[in-house]
Residue, then its C-alpha position, 0 to 999 in steps of 0.5 A: m473499508k478502512i484504508a491507510i495511505g501515505c507517500d513521499h513528495a514523489g507520490f503526493d499527486y497520486k496519493e491525492a487522486i487515489k484518496a479522492t477516488l476511494t473516498a468517493e467510493g465510500h471508503e474511510v481513508s486515513d491520510f498519513g501524509t505527506h501533504s505537499t510536494a516538498s522534499m521529505d523522508y519516506p519513513d516519516t509516512s511509511h512507519p505510521v501507515a504500517s503501524s496503522v495496518e499492523n495495529k488493525e486500526t485500518e484494514l489495508g494500506i497504500l504507500i507511494c513513492g518514486s520507485a516504491n522501494g523505499v516505502a516497501m523496505t520501511a513498511n516491511k520492517h514491521q512484523g505484521i506487515r507484508a508490503a508488496i511493490c506492484w507495477e502491474n495489475e496482475l502483481s496486485s492480485l497475486a500479492r493478495t491471493h498468494n502472499d496476503a499482502n496488506i500494503v500495496c506500494l506504488p512506483a509513481r515515477f514508473i506507472s501512470l495514475e490510471l494504472a495505479q488506480q487499477i492496481v489499488h482497486t484490484f488490491l482492495s477487492t482481492s482476497f487471500e486464497g489461503g490453502r497452500h499459501a497460508n503455510r508459506v505466509n505463516k513462515i514470513s515473520c522472524 
């Protein structure tokens, strides 16, 4: 699977670990930064990840910052994006099955790396249910 990933300085260590796991599993990962723990502005990586998913250059995306709020707000400005903040594994599953989320947003300051890895695995391996949910998802875009 082709996956876009990006983070701010607070999510850098998680991004690197998640990217390594995904690459080892055979996924093609496009890394949109950041590339260090130096302070930076999360929109600078969130917009490129969202554009990559929106333009179908990658299938799904992962964004990581301290709270996940900033990256989610930024990504959700893109019409074709449904970015979901997930801090529990079940939320990741529901984001995919009910909301057809295409970017998962992780709060690095509030969850363990182990949980973040589980959330990503669930997000990538869960499909949209469609059915009654499709009508709702089709009403999201402005």
